[in-house]
N, C-alpha and C positions, 0 to 999 in steps of 0.2 A: 363933664368929665373933670376929675380932680387928680392931683398928683398921686394920692393914695390909690386911686383906681388903677393907675399905670403900674404902681408897685405891685399891686395884687395880681396883675396879669404877667408879672415877671420882667418888667422893664426896670433894670436896676441902675443903669447909668443916668445920673442926674441931668447931664446935658441932653441925652435923648428924650427924657421926660419933658424937659423945658421946651425942646423943639416941637414935640408932639402937642403939648398944651398950647403953644403959640399958634400952631397950624389949626388946631381945633377951634380956637377962639376966632380965627379969621373966616371960618365957614359961615355961610348965611344961616340965620336963625330959621327954624322950621315954624311956619305959622300954624296956628290951631285950625283944625277942621271947621270950616264955616266962618272963619274970621272975617271974610269979606261980605258976609250976609248971604252967600250962595253956598249951599251944601250940596254935595253930590247926591244923586237920587238913589244910587245903588253901590254896593261894594265893588262890582266890576268897573263901574264908571270912575269911582274914586281911585282904584288901583291903576286904571288906564291913564288917568290924569297925572299920576306920579311916574309913569313909565314902568310899572310893576305888574303888568297884565299876566306875567308868567305865574303869579301867586294867587290868581283868582280861585283855582281849584283848591289850593291849600286852605284858604280862608273859608270858603263855602263848606268844604268837607269837615272842617273843624267847628262848624256851627256859627260862624261869623257871617251871617247872611243879610244883616241890615246895618245901616249906618249907625244906628243907636248902639248896637252891640260892639261895633268897632270903636266908637267913642269911649267905651268903658274898658278897653283893653289895658291891661297892665303891661309894663315893659317885658317882664318875664314871659307872659303869655304870648306876646308878639314874637319874641325870639323863638319860642317853641313852635308857633304856627309857621313861621318862615323857615 
């Protein structure tokens, strides 16, 4: 996330943007799928490991039924699936 992203979503106050950017930078980094050498065996098990089991049906009905298809998701596709 960059300052320009915050401007584009309508956050016009520079102090608010600064606070949001500082907070975003303090969030833990998301590790890549399989970074530890262990990849989930299915989309449901992956979503479950993230605490997102409510989205299993959305992923599967949208054609994301294997870990390989999930690895190739673009951010826009992910937003549309969720």
